[in-house]
C-alpha positions as CSV (number, residue, x, y, z in Angstrom):
1,M,-0.4,0.0,-0.2
2,A,1.3,3.5,-0.5
3,F,-0.6,6.8,-1.0
4,E,0.6,10.0,-1.7
5,S,-1.1,13.4,-0.4
6,N,-1.5,16.6,-1.7
7,L,0.8,18.2,0.6
8,S,2.7,21.0,-0.3
9,T,5.7,18.6,1.1
10,K,5.4,15.2,-0.9
11,I,3.9,13.0,2.0
12,R,3.6,9.0,1.8
13,L,1.6,6.4,3.7
14,R,2.8,3.0,3.5
15,N,2.1,-0.3,5.5
16,L,5.4,-1.5,7.9
17,Q,8.5,-3.3,6.6
18,L,9.4,-5.6,9.8
19,P,11.8,-5.8,11.5
20,E,13.8,-2.9,9.9
21,D,10.6,0.0,10.9
22,Y,10.6,-1.2,14.5
23,Q,14.2,1.2,14.6
24,H,11.5,4.2,12.5
25,I,9.2,3.4,14.6
26,A,11.2,4.0,18.0
27,T,13.0,6.9,16.8
28,L,10.0,8.6,16.0
29,F,8.1,7.9,19.5
30,N,11.6,8.9,21.2
31,S,11.5,12.0,19.3
32,I,8.4,13.1,21.1
33,E,9.2,11.5,24.4
34,P,13.0,10.7,24.9
35,G,13.2,7.1,26.1
36,S,10.2,6.3,25.4
37,A,10.5,3.2,23.1
38,T,12.9,0.7,21.9
39,V,13.3,-1.7,19.1
40,E,13.4,-4.4,21.6
41,A,9.9,-3.4,23.2
42,L,8.3,-3.3,20.0
43,E,9.2,-6.5,19.0
44,D,8.3,-7.7,22.6
45,E,4.8,-6.6,22.0
46,D,4.4,-7.9,19.0
47,R,5.2,-11.3,19.8
48,H,2.4,-11.4,22.4
49,I,-0.1,-10.2,19.9
50,P,-2.1,-12.5,17.0
51,Q,-0.8,-12.0,13.8
52,T,-4.2,-13.4,12.1
53,S,-7.5,-11.1,12.3
54,T,-10.4,-12.3,13.2
55,L,-13.0,-9.5,13.1
56,T,-16.1,-10.0,12.4
57,L,-19.6,-8.3,13.6
58,N,-22.1,-10.1,16.5
59,D,-25.5,-10.5,15.4
60,N,-26.5,-6.9,16.6
61,G,-24.2,-5.9,14.0
62,L,-21.4,-4.5,16.1
63,L,-17.5,-5.3,15.9
64,T,-16.3,-8.0,17.4
65,G,-12.9,-9.8,17.2
66,F,-9.5,-8.8,16.9
67,G,-7.7,-6.5,14.3
68,R,-4.8,-3.8,13.8
69,L,-3.8,-1.9,10.9
70,R,-0.6,0.1,11.0
71,V,0.6,2.6,8.7
72,L,3.8,5.2,8.5
73,A,4.0,8.1,6.8
74,E,7.3,9.1,5.4
75,N,8.7,12.2,3.2
76,T,9.8,12.5,-0.2
77,E,13.3,12.2,0.9
78,G,12.0,8.8,2.9
79,Q,12.6,9.9,6.3
80,V,9.8,8.3,8.9
81,I,7.6,11.2,10.2
82,G,4.6,10.0,11.4
83,Y,2.9,6.5,12.6
84,G,-0.5,5.6,12.9
85,T,-2.5,2.1,14.1
86,S,-5.8,1.3,14.8
87,W,-7.0,-2.3,16.4
88,R,-9.7,-3.9,18.7
89,A,-8.5,-5.8,21.2
90,P,-10.4,-9.1,21.7
91,W,-12.2,-7.4,25.1
92,S,-12.9,-4.5,23.7
93,D,-16.9,-3.5,23.8
94,P,-18.3,-4.3,21.0
95,G,-18.1,-1.9,18.3
96,E,-14.7,-0.4,19.5
97,L,-11.5,0.4,18.3
98,A,-8.4,2.1,19.4
99,S,-5.8,4.1,18.0
100,T,-2.6,5.4,18.3
101,F,-1.5,8.7,16.2
102,C,1.8,10.8,15.8
103,V,3.9,13.1,14.0
104,H,7.3,13.8,14.2
105,P,7.5,17.5,16.1
106,S,9.5,18.9,13.0
107,Y,6.5,17.7,10.3
108,Q,3.9,19.1,13.3
109,R,0.7,21.6,11.6
110,Q,2.0,20.6,8.1
111,G,-1.4,18.2,7.7
112,V,0.3,14.9,8.4
113,G,-1.7,14.2,11.2
114,E,-4.6,15.0,9.2
115,L,-3.6,12.6,6.4
116,I,-2.6,9.6,9.1
117,L,-6.3,10.0,11.1
118,S,-8.0,10.3,8.0
119,Y,-6.9,7.0,6.7
120,L,-7.2,5.0,10.3
121,E,-10.7,6.3,10.0
122,N,-11.6,5.3,7.1
123,W,-10.0,1.7,8.1
124,A,-12.5,1.7,11.1
125,A,-15.6,2.8,9.1
126,S,-14.9,0.0,6.4
127,Q,-14.3,-2.5,9.5
128,N,-18.2,-1.0,10.4
129,A,-16.6,0.5,13.6
130,S,-18.8,2.3,16.5
131,V,-16.7,4.3,17.9
132,I,-12.7,5.1,17.9
133,F,-10.9,5.3,21.2
134,S,-7.4,7.1,21.6
135,E,-4.5,8.9,23.7
136,V,-3.1,12.2,23.4
137,K,-0.6,13.5,25.7
138,D,-1.5,16.7,27.9
139,W,2.4,18.5,27.6
140,V,2.1,18.3,24.0
141,P,0.8,22.0,23.3
142,G,-2.0,21.7,21.0
143,S,-2.8,18.2,20.9
144,L,-6.3,18.0,22.5
145,P,-7.5,20.9,20.3
146,F,-6.4,18.8,17.1
147,A,-8.3,15.9,17.9
148,E,-11.5,18.0,19.2
149,K,-11.6,19.7,15.9
150,H,-11.3,16.4,13.8
151,G,-14.4,15.2,15.9
152,F,-12.7,13.6,19.0
153,V,-14.3,13.6,22.1
154,L,-12.8,14.1,25.6
155,E,-13.6,11.3,28.2
156,A,-11.1,11.6,31.0
157,H,-7.5,13.4,31.9
158,I,-5.3,11.1,33.7
159,F,-2.1,12.3,34.7
160,E,1.3,10.9,37.0
161,L,1.7,12.0,40.8
162,R,4.9,11.0,42.9
163,L,5.6,10.9,46.1
164,N,8.6,11.7,47.5
165,L,9.2,9.1,50.4
166,K,12.9,11.0,51.6
167,Q,10.4,13.8,52.3
168,L,7.6,11.4,53.6
169,D,7.4,11.6,57.7
170,L,5.0,8.6,58.1
171,T,4.6,9.4,61.9
172,K,2.5,12.8,60.7
173,L,-0.1,10.7,58.7
174,A,-3.5,9.2,60.7
175,D,-2.2,5.4,60.4
176,P,-5.8,3.9,59.9
177,I,-4.8,-0.1,59.2
178,H,-4.9,-0.8,63.4
179,R,-8.1,1.1,63.6
180,L,-9.7,-0.8,60.9
181,K,-8.1,-4.3,62.3
182,D,-9.8,-3.4,65.5
183,T,-13.4,-3.6,63.9
184,G,-12.8,-6.8,61.8
185,Y,-10.9,-6.5,58.7
186,Y,-7.7,-8.3,57.5
187,F,-4.7,-7.1,55.7
188,V,-2.4,-9.5,53.7
189,T,-0.8,-9.9,51.1
190,L,-1.1,-12.5,47.7
191,A,1.9,-14.1,48.7
192,D,0.0,-15.1,52.2
193,I,-3.2,-16.4,50.5
194,A,-1.3,-17.7,46.9
195,G,-2.8,-19.5,44.7
196,E,-5.3,-19.6,41.5
197,V,-8.6,-19.4,43.9
198,S,-7.5,-15.9,45.6
199,E,-6.0,-14.7,41.9
200,K,-9.6,-15.5,40.6
201,K,-10.9,-14.2,43.8
202,L,-8.7,-10.7,43.0
203,Y,-10.3,-10.4,39.5
204,D,-13.6,-10.4,40.2
205,L,-12.4,-7.7,43.0
206,Y,-10.5,-5.4,39.7
207,V,-14.0,-6.5,37.6
208,E,-15.9,-4.7,40.3
209,T,-14.3,-1.7,41.4
210,S,-13.0,-0.7,37.9
211,K,-16.8,0.2,37.1
212,D,-16.2,2.8,39.2
213,N,-13.2,3.8,38.4
214,P,-13.2,7.2,36.1
215,G,-10.3,6.6,34.2
216,Q,-10.9,3.1,33.2
217,S,-11.6,2.7,29.7
218,G,-14.0,-0.9,28.6
219,N,-14.3,-4.1,30.1
220,L,-11.1,-6.2,31.7
221,P,-9.9,-8.9,30.0
222,A,-10.7,-12.8,30.3
223,F,-8.9,-13.4,33.7
224,P,-5.6,-15.2,31.9
225,Q,-4.8,-12.1,29.9
226,W,-5.6,-10.0,33.1
227,R,-3.4,-12.2,35.2
228,K,-1.0,-11.2,32.8
229,E,-0.9,-7.2,32.7
230,A,-2.0,-7.3,36.3
231,L,0.3,-9.9,37.8
232,P,3.2,-9.5,35.3
233,E,6.5,-11.7,36.2
234,D,9.3,-8.9,35.2
235,C,7.8,-6.4,37.3
236,S,5.7,-7.5,40.5
237,Q,5.7,-9.7,43.0
238,E,2.8,-11.7,45.2
239,K,4.0,-10.2,48.2
240,W,3.7,-6.8,46.7
241,V,-0.6,-7.2,46.0
242,F,-2.2,-5.6,49.6
243,I,-5.7,-7.0,49.6
244,A,-7.8,-6.2,52.7
245,L,-10.3,-9.1,53.6
246,D,-14.3,-8.5,55.2
247,E,-13.9,-12.2,56.3
248,D,-13.1,-14.5,53.5
249,D,-14.7,-10.9,51.5
250,F,-12.3,-9.8,48.9
251,V,-12.9,-5.7,49.6
252,G,-10.2,-3.8,48.4
253,V,-6.4,-4.4,47.1
254,S,-3.4,-2.0,46.2
255,T,-0.6,-3.3,43.7
256,L,3.0,-2.3,43.5
257,F,5.2,-2.3,40.7
258,R,8.6,-1.7,40.3
259,T,9.8,0.6,37.5
260,E,12.4,0.6,35.0
261,E,13.7,3.6,36.8
262,T,16.3,2.4,39.7
263,G,14.7,3.2,42.9
264,V,11.3,4.7,41.9
265,M,8.1,1.8,42.6
266,H,4.3,2.0,41.0
267,T,1.2,1.8,42.4
268,D,-0.2,-0.3,39.4
269,Y,-4.2,0.0,41.1
270,T,-6.2,0.9,43.8
271,G,-9.7,0.0,44.5
272,V,-12.3,-0.5,46.9
273,K,-15.9,-2.3,46.9
274,Q,-18.6,0.5,46.9
275,G,-19.7,-0.4,50.0
276,Y,-16.5,-0.3,51.7
277,R,-15.9,3.2,50.8
278,G,-15.2,6.1,52.7
279,Q,-13.5,4.2,56.0
280,G,-9.6,4.4,55.3
281,V,-9.8,1.1,53.4
282,A,-7.8,2.8,49.8
283,K,-5.6,4.7,52.7
284,A,-4.2,2.0,54.6
285,L,-3.9,-0.2,51.5
286,K,-1.4,2.5,50.0
287,L,0.6,3.0,53.6
288,L,1.2,-0.5,53.1
289,S,2.3,-0.2,49.9
290,I,4.3,3.1,51.1
291,H,5.9,0.8,53.6
292,A,7.0,-1.6,51.4
293,A,8.4,0.1,48.5
294,I,10.4,2.0,51.5
295,N,11.7,-1.6,52.8
296,E,12.9,-2.0,48.8
297,G,15.0,0.6,49.1
298,A,12.6,3.3,47.4
299,H,13.3,7.0,47.0
300,T,10.1,7.4,45.0
301,M,6.4,6.4,44.5
302,M,4.1,6.9,42.0
303,T,0.7,6.3,40.1
304,E,-1.6,7.5,37.7
305,T,-5.1,9.0,38.5
306,E,-8.5,10.1,36.6
307,A,-8.7,14.3,37.4
308,G,-12.2,13.4,38.4
309,N,-12.1,11.0,40.3
310,E,-12.0,13.4,43.6
311,A,-11.9,10.8,46.6
312,M,-8.6,9.6,44.6
313,Q,-7.5,12.4,44.0
314,K,-8.2,13.8,47.7
315,L,-6.6,11.0,49.2
316,N,-3.0,11.4,47.1
317,R,-3.0,14.7,48.0
318,G,-3.1,14.0,51.3
319,L,-0.3,12.1,51.3
320,G,1.8,14.3,49.6
321,Y,1.8,13.2,46.2
322,L,2.5,16.1,43.0
323,P,1.0,15.6,39.5
324,G,3.2,15.5,36.5
325,K,2.6,14.5,32.6
326,G,-0.4,12.7,32.0
327,H,-3.0,12.2,28.9
328,Y,-6.2,12.7,27.7
329,R,-8.3,9.9,27.0
330,I,-10.3,10.7,23.3
331,C,-13.1,9.1,21.3
332,K,-15.2,9.8,18.2
333,P,-18.2,8.1,16.8
334,I,-17.3,6.6,12.9
335,L,-20.7,7.6,10.8
């Protein structure tokens, strides 16, 4: 596939040629966010993605299955200046597609983004998709206005927060752990109760609590895929999964991940069942994870939160987290 635009600077869209294009994509991503991509990471991601499309329409005429499209934009000198991909994961809600599109900073505001986006949307329409989701960085000037100009609607603003553990005085924080224990709660790690039964109960807790998370997009994948994502062997450990119990009922969880930054650990997920909120369960779980991170030699904790999640915003601010970069989740109906 090759398609030339009518831009003053001729731009050609083409399909990927792998493995050589992994380097081009990594270079492009790193021109926007230094250190965000490597050839090895891109190759590894592809190894975990099916190569055969299974896209089909269900009985209601909504798109299901798996499939994806990837395209590169080149200038007349053959330099890769843009990238776009649209895909559907099997666990996405029927009708949904996800997308990523980006343009090298030196070629932005020249129509390259419009060209890529138009191609992705035409493919989405040809697959009878109902809606396409994407993300744009909140720190890239003009990213959200560009998306809104082209029909996308803002769904959520999700941003990173960091906590300096060296400046944290835990003695000044109200410790709800003992108080909750006195009222009948138990706190354990997944290592304490390891096994498939516990993992499936944990999965059920994720499913229930994620429904109320403003930053959550779509449904969770089935248990096997969820386990790979929620308990990845390369950056998590069972002793870093903190669970609040009411008798045998899993009522809250907070998980801790190791990051590629030395001394930095990441709270991947925190959730509490609806009937147990407002009692300090989430704070207790976060404090347990903070203690664990300090014991691991970490100097910084990081997490992500959605701007509209007022309860979690208040909790994080109370612990001393400071906001940083983030992204906007956007969506556009396919007519």
